[in-house]
N, C-alpha and C positions, 0 to 999 in steps of 0.2 A: 389515408386520403390525401390527394394532392390538391393544392389550392386551385381554384378556378381562375381562368384567364379570359380575356376578351374574346378569344377564339371560341369559347363555349357559348357565346351569346346567341348565335343563330340556332344552335341545337335547342337551347332552353326557351325558345319562343314557340317550339312545337308543343302539341298536346300529347298526353299519354292516353292509354285506353280508358282511364277513369276521369280524365280532365278535358273531355271534349267541350268546346265552346257551346253555350246554350242560351246566352243572352246577346242582344244586339250591342255592338261596341259603343255606339253613340248613346244608348240608354245607360250603360255602365258609366261612361264618362260624364254624362249629365248629373247622375246621382252623386258621384264622387266629387265633382267640382262644386256642387252646392255646399257640401261640407267644407271643402278646402278653402273656397273663397270666403266663407263666413269666419274662418279662423286664422288665415294667414296674416291679416293685418295686426292682430293682437299677439300672434305667436310666430315670429319671423322664421323660426326653424322648423315649423310644421311642414309635414310632407304629404304628398299625394298618397303614399303608401299607408299612412295612418288613416287618412280619410277612407281608403278602401277597406281596411280591416274593421274600422268602426261601422261602416255601412253593412258589411257582411254580418257582423254580430247583431246588428239591429234587425236584419231580415231573417237571420237564422240563429236564434238564441240557443244556448246550451240546454239540452234536455235534462229536466230534473227527474225523469222517469228511468230508474235503473234498469228495468226490464227492457225498455226501448233501447237504451244504450247497449246493453249486452247483445241484443238481437241484431243490431245494425252496425256495430263497430267493424270497420274494414270491409263492409258488405255493399257499399253503394258508390255510384258515380257521383261526381260533383252535381250534376243536374238533379239526381234523385235526392241528394241532401237538400238542395235549394227548394225543391218542390215540396219536400216534407215539412219544411219550416223549423226543423230541429237538428242540432248537431250532437254527436256523441262524444266529442273531445278534440284533442289537438290535431289528430290526423285528418278529421273532417275539415277543420278550419284551414289546415295547410293545403288540402286539395282545392277547396273553394278559392282561397287566396291565389294559388298558383294559376288556376284556370282564368280568373278575371284579370290578374296582373298581366298575363301574357297577351290578353286581348287589348290591353292598354299599351302594349309595346315594350313591356319590361321583361327581359329574360329571367326566368324563375325556376329554381329547383325545389324539390321536396327533400328534406333532410331528416332521416330518422337517426336518433341518437340514443345511446345508453347512458344512464346515470353512472358516474365514475365509481362510486363505492359498490354499486351493484355489479358493475363489470369486474371489479377486483375480486368479488366473491365468486363470480362465475368462473374466472380463470384460475382460482386457487382451490376450487372444490368446496367453497362455502355455501351457505343457504342462498340460492338465487331463484327459488321457485316463484317468488313475487317479483315479476318483471317490472323494472322501473326505467322509463325512458321518456322521451318527448319528441314531438315532431315540429320542426321549424320549416321555414322557407329561406332560401337565399335569393336575393333579388339584385339585379344589376341596375343601380340607380345613380344617376348623375356621375357616371364614369367609374363606379367602384361597386364591388359586391358588398351588400349589407345583410346582416342576419335579421330576419323578421320572425317574430313569434305572434302569429295571428290570433292565437287563443288568449295569451296574456296581454296582447295589444302593446307590444314593446318592440323596439328596434335597437340592435347593437350595430353601431356604425364602424367599429373596429373590433375584430374578433379573430381568434386563432381557428383556422378551418379544421385543425386536427384535434384540438382540445378546447372546447368552448367553455369559457369562464364568464358566466353571466354577471351583470351588475345588479341583478335581482334574483329571486328564488322562484323555482317552480316546484310546488309540493315539498318545500323545505330544502330543496337541492339547488345548487348553482353551477355544478361542473358536469358537463355532458360530452361524451365521445361519439362522433359521427360513425355510423356503420353502414348507412345506405344513403345514396344520393341519386335522384333520378327525376323523371318527368312526373311520375306519380307512383303509387304503390304497386302498379303493374296489373293486378287482377284482384278480383274479390276473393277474400278468404276468411276463415274463422279466426277468432282470437287465439285459439290453440295453435293453429298453423302459423299465425304471425309470431307467436312466442317461440315456436320451434325454429323458425327461420332466423329470428333474432339471436337465439343461442348459437346457431351455426355460424352466422356472419361475425358474431362478436368474439368467437374463440380465437380468431386469427388476428385480432387487433393488438397493437402494441400500446401499453400504458406505462 
């Protein structure tokens, strides 16, 4: 993967098939600024991006229903996720964040990554049946690209775009390798189809 540049900004303000705008921009801004204005005085480094992902998780909490998650993972538009009131995991939160961040004028990617040790097992013929990865967003904020984790509600302001080494852990892991970067996941598909595509794209990665 090549690092993103300012020239990518215009492209990443567009929506994908699953990230069409569905809320009024002024409504989003009003809700986000309520949180931002209440916190910026006590926390000078607080960002609008943090207010956005906090609001998203308040409105669309993670579903505790395993059957719901299995039935809906990779199967919905951002609008459908919002209207359901429940998220299935990191990809849902990435798509919701990207949709709303672009409406606020922030160029945003969706970034699928593979966990580093899982990727090594895949490429060396080890046990890789249990797919391990994570979905992030990259957001152009105050003149630079930052890595946003809408599910974990964290931001990495300095990161390697080809080998992400987090300052925190996701499921006990902290090193992730990007294998897909785009406007959204492109189309609705099953978990099995997602894993098959992950295998294909990851086989060509350098580690």
